C-alpha positions as CSV (number, residue, x, y, z in Angstrom):
1,X,76.5,143.4,47.9
2,X,75.6,141.6,51.1
3,X,78.4,143.7,52.5
4,X,76.5,146.6,51.2
5,X,73.5,145.5,52.7
6,X,74.5,144.1,56.0
7,X,77.5,146.6,57.1
8,X,75.0,149.8,57.2
9,X,72.4,148.0,59.4
10,X,75.6,146.1,62.0
11,X,76.9,149.2,62.0
12,X,74.0,151.2,63.3
13,X,73.4,148.3,65.6
14,X,76.4,148.6,66.7
15,X,76.4,152.0,67.7
16,X,72.8,151.8,69.3
17,X,74.3,149.3,71.8
18,X,77.3,151.6,72.5
19,X,75.0,154.2,72.9
20,X,72.6,152.5,75.6
21,X,74.9,150.5,77.1
22,X,78.2,152.7,77.0
23,X,80.2,148.8,76.7
24,X,80.0,145.5,75.1
25,X,81.4,143.7,77.8
26,X,79.3,140.9,79.4
27,X,80.2,138.6,81.5
28,X,80.6,135.1,81.0
29,X,77.2,133.4,81.8
30,X,78.6,129.8,81.3
31,X,81.5,129.7,83.3
32,X,82.0,130.0,87.0
33,X,83.1,133.8,88.7
34,X,86.2,133.8,90.3
35,X,84.5,137.0,92.4
36,X,81.5,135.2,93.3
37,X,83.1,132.3,94.2
38,X,85.8,134.6,97.1
39,X,83.4,137.1,97.8
40,X,80.0,135.2,97.7
41,X,80.7,131.8,97.6
42,X,77.6,129.0,97.5
43,X,77.6,125.2,97.7
44,X,77.3,124.8,93.9
45,X,80.1,127.3,92.8
46,X,82.2,125.6,95.4
47,X,81.1,122.1,94.1
48,X,82.0,123.1,90.7
49,X,85.1,124.6,91.6
50,X,86.2,121.1,93.6
51,X,85.2,119.3,90.8
52,X,87.4,121.0,88.3
53,X,90.3,120.1,89.9
54,X,90.3,116.6,88.8
55,X,90.4,118.5,85.5
56,X,93.1,120.8,86.3
57,X,95.4,118.0,87.6
58,X,94.2,116.0,84.5
59,X,95.9,119.0,82.3
60,X,99.6,118.0,83.2
61,X,99.4,115.3,80.6
62,X,98.3,117.4,78.0
63,X,100.5,120.2,78.2
64,X,101.8,119.8,74.8
65,X,102.2,117.0,72.2
66,X,104.7,114.7,73.7
67,X,105.5,117.3,76.4
68,X,102.9,115.0,79.1
69,X,104.1,114.1,82.7
70,X,103.8,110.6,81.9
71,X,106.6,111.1,78.8
72,X,108.5,113.3,80.6
73,X,109.3,111.5,83.7
74,X,109.6,108.5,81.5
75,X,112.4,109.9,79.3
76,X,113.9,111.2,82.0
77,X,114.1,107.6,84.1
78,X,115.1,106.3,80.9
79,X,112.3,104.1,81.1
80,X,110.1,104.8,78.0
81,X,110.3,107.6,75.0
82,X,107.9,109.5,73.1
83,X,109.1,109.0,69.2
84,X,108.3,112.2,67.6
85,X,109.1,111.5,63.7
86,X,107.9,115.5,63.2
87,X,110.4,117.0,66.3
88,X,113.1,114.0,67.0
89,X,114.5,117.1,69.2
90,X,112.0,116.3,72.2
91,X,113.5,113.0,73.4
92,X,117.4,114.1,72.7
93,X,116.9,117.3,74.6
94,X,115.5,115.2,77.6
95,X,118.5,112.9,77.6
96,X,120.7,115.8,78.0
97,X,118.9,118.3,80.7
98,X,115.5,120.0,81.3
99,X,115.6,123.3,78.9
100,X,113.1,125.2,77.7
101,X,112.0,122.8,75.1
102,X,111.5,119.5,76.9
103,X,108.3,120.8,78.4
104,X,109.0,121.0,81.8
105,X,108.2,125.0,82.0
106,X,104.8,124.2,80.5
107,X,104.1,121.4,83.4
108,X,105.2,124.1,85.9
109,X,102.3,126.6,85.0
110,X,99.4,123.9,84.3
111,X,100.4,122.4,88.2
112,X,100.5,126.0,89.8
113,X,97.2,127.0,88.3
114,X,95.7,123.7,89.6
115,X,97.1,124.3,92.9
116,X,96.3,127.5,93.0
117,X,92.4,127.1,92.4
118,X,92.7,124.5,94.9
119,X,93.5,127.5,97.5
120,X,90.6,129.4,96.4
121,X,88.4,126.6,96.7
122,X,89.5,125.8,100.4
123,X,89.1,129.7,101.0
124,X,85.9,129.7,99.6
125,X,84.4,126.4,101.6
126,X,85.1,128.2,105.2
127,X,83.2,131.1,103.6
128,X,79.7,128.8,102.1
129,X,76.9,129.4,104.6
130,X,75.0,126.6,102.8
131,X,77.8,124.0,103.8
132,X,77.8,122.2,106.8
133,X,81.0,121.8,108.7
134,X,81.5,118.2,107.3
135,X,80.8,119.2,103.8
136,X,83.6,121.9,104.6
137,X,86.1,119.6,105.8
138,X,85.3,117.1,103.0
139,X,86.1,119.8,100.4
140,X,89.5,121.3,102.3
141,X,90.5,117.5,102.7
142,X,90.1,116.6,99.1
143,X,91.8,119.7,98.0
144,X,94.7,119.4,99.9
145,X,95.3,116.1,98.6
146,X,95.0,117.4,95.1
147,X,97.9,120.0,96.0
148,X,100.0,117.4,96.9
149,X,99.6,115.1,94.2
150,X,100.4,118.5,91.8
151,X,103.2,119.2,93.9
152,X,104.9,115.7,93.8
153,X,104.8,115.8,90.1
154,X,106.7,119.1,90.4
155,X,109.2,117.4,92.5
156,X,109.5,114.5,90.5
157,X,110.1,117.1,87.4
158,X,112.2,119.4,88.7
159,X,113.8,117.2,91.4
160,X,116.6,119.3,93.4
161,X,115.9,122.6,91.7
162,X,112.8,122.8,94.1
163,X,109.4,124.0,94.1
164,X,107.0,126.9,95.3
165,X,105.4,125.8,98.3
166,X,103.7,129.1,98.9
167,X,100.3,128.4,97.6
168,X,98.0,131.4,98.6
169,X,99.9,134.1,97.6
170,X,98.2,137.5,96.1
171,X,98.8,137.2,92.2
172,X,99.8,140.8,92.2
173,X,102.5,140.5,95.5
174,X,106.0,139.3,94.7
175,X,106.2,135.8,93.4
176,X,107.1,133.8,96.4
177,X,110.6,131.8,96.5
178,X,111.2,128.3,94.7
179,X,111.9,126.3,98.2
180,X,113.9,123.2,98.2
181,X,113.5,119.7,97.4
182,X,113.0,118.5,100.8
183,X,111.0,121.0,102.2
184,X,108.6,120.6,99.0
185,X,108.5,117.0,99.9
186,X,107.7,117.6,103.3
187,X,105.3,120.2,102.0
188,X,103.6,117.4,100.7
189,X,103.8,115.1,103.1
190,X,102.4,117.7,105.5
191,X,99.2,118.6,103.1
192,X,98.5,115.2,103.0
193,X,98.0,115.0,106.9
194,X,96.1,118.1,106.9
195,X,93.6,116.1,104.3
196,X,93.3,113.0,106.4
197,X,92.3,115.1,109.7
198,X,89.8,116.5,107.3
199,X,88.5,113.3,105.5
200,X,88.0,111.8,108.7
201,X,86.0,114.7,109.6
202,X,83.7,115.0,106.4
203,X,81.1,112.8,106.7
204,X,79.8,109.5,104.6
205,X,79.8,111.4,100.6
206,X,81.1,114.3,98.9
207,X,79.0,117.6,98.2
208,X,80.9,117.5,94.9
209,X,80.9,114.6,91.7
210,X,84.1,113.0,90.7
211,X,85.1,111.8,87.5
212,X,84.9,108.5,86.2
213,X,88.6,107.6,86.7
214,X,87.8,108.0,90.4
215,X,85.2,105.5,90.8
216,X,85.4,103.8,94.1
217,X,86.8,106.8,95.4
218,X,84.5,109.2,95.9
219,X,83.5,109.1,99.0
220,X,85.6,110.8,102.3
221,X,86.2,107.5,103.3
222,X,87.2,105.9,100.5
223,X,89.3,108.8,98.9
224,X,91.3,108.6,102.2
225,X,93.0,105.6,101.0
226,X,94.5,107.2,98.3
227,X,95.3,110.1,100.4
228,X,97.1,107.2,102.3
229,X,98.8,105.9,99.3
230,X,100.2,109.4,98.3
231,X,101.8,109.8,101.7
232,X,103.4,106.4,101.5
233,X,105.1,107.4,97.8
234,X,106.2,111.0,99.1
235,X,107.6,109.4,102.7
236,X,109.8,106.9,100.8
237,X,110.9,109.6,98.1
238,X,112.1,111.5,101.9
239,X,113.3,108.2,103.2
240,X,115.5,107.4,100.1
241,X,116.6,111.2,99.7
242,X,118.3,111.1,103.6
243,X,116.0,110.9,105.8
244,X,116.0,106.9,106.9
245,X,114.1,104.7,108.7
246,X,111.7,107.2,110.2
247,X,110.4,108.2,106.5
248,X,110.5,104.7,105.9
249,X,108.4,104.0,109.0
250,X,105.9,106.7,108.1
251,X,105.4,104.9,104.5
252,X,104.9,101.9,105.8
253,X,102.2,102.9,108.6
254,X,100.6,104.8,105.3
255,X,100.4,101.5,103.1
256,X,98.4,99.8,105.8
257,X,95.9,102.5,105.6
258,X,96.0,103.0,101.7
259,X,94.2,101.0,99.1
260,X,97.1,99.1,98.3
261,X,96.5,95.3,98.1
262,X,98.7,92.4,96.7
263,X,96.2,90.1,95.7
264,X,94.3,92.6,93.5
265,X,95.1,94.0,90.0
266,X,97.9,96.5,89.3
267,X,94.9,98.5,87.7
268,X,93.7,99.0,91.1
269,X,93.4,102.7,92.3
270,X,92.1,106.2,91.0
271,X,93.1,107.2,87.6
272,X,92.6,110.0,85.1
273,X,90.0,109.5,82.7
274,X,89.0,110.6,79.1
275,X,86.7,110.5,76.9
276,X,85.1,111.4,73.5
277,X,82.3,113.3,75.0
278,X,82.2,116.6,74.2
279,X,83.8,118.9,76.0
280,X,85.9,116.1,77.3
281,X,89.9,115.4,76.4
282,X,90.6,112.0,74.2
283,X,94.0,110.1,75.6
284,X,97.1,112.1,74.6
285,X,99.2,108.9,75.5
286,X,97.0,107.3,72.5
287,X,98.5,109.1,69.5
288,X,99.0,106.4,66.6
289,X,100.1,108.4,63.9
290,X,102.5,111.6,65.1
291,X,104.0,109.8,68.0
292,X,104.7,106.9,69.5
293,X,105.0,106.3,73.1
294,X,106.1,103.4,74.1
295,X,108.2,101.2,77.2
296,X,111.8,100.6,77.2
297,X,112.0,97.0,77.0
């Protein structure tokens, strides 16, 4: 009976809307417009997109059940295992090769989506008339550091299979080539150095907010110590892969500029934060029923 009453009325309403407007397409008023960010960037729009980089980077832990970055690298390094009784092949596959079922492809897609957003943010910052020069530097220094962090995660998983190092590419252009592992690590190192230069000229505060996991690192000066910690890690990788003394020396120099403190607890430093708040995500490493994520003794 309800269909007989509301059906004709709904049809008539749709016909009126179609006749008046010619289309039912409407913009998403709850989301930032990519066109606005690229063609008419504002301080508020850039701030939202920059804060979103932390959410995008965190997504690497949420790719699929039992296929997050921590689980993948833990099993590749024989340091931990995700024991999923509903899909035990995940673990055995990762101990054999990086096949399509191991989750590496999912990590690749979410990482490069975030790296691309950072490239858009960097370009948008230069065009924002309501940002000071220091604020533009803060946005770009932060974004380049996140790009380096994300790229390092690709290298950690793909190893000598390489990674893409061209970020600011037109989506309609041919796909950029996959670069070597060594060049990918150098790209990450260069991004961190570029980020350092920008952060040093970024003033005393960020023109955007950071997540709770970055408490204590929410300003250019303190965030720079995180940038330098990543630089040290990248240079250690490069040194152990044939670069030798020069890279290890660079790593030691970066460590003196980082937040490293041998007397501090191991929990010091930025971290991904999760919560049960509306719109947020819970920690995917804690799945007590279906998946047991454990360290190897």
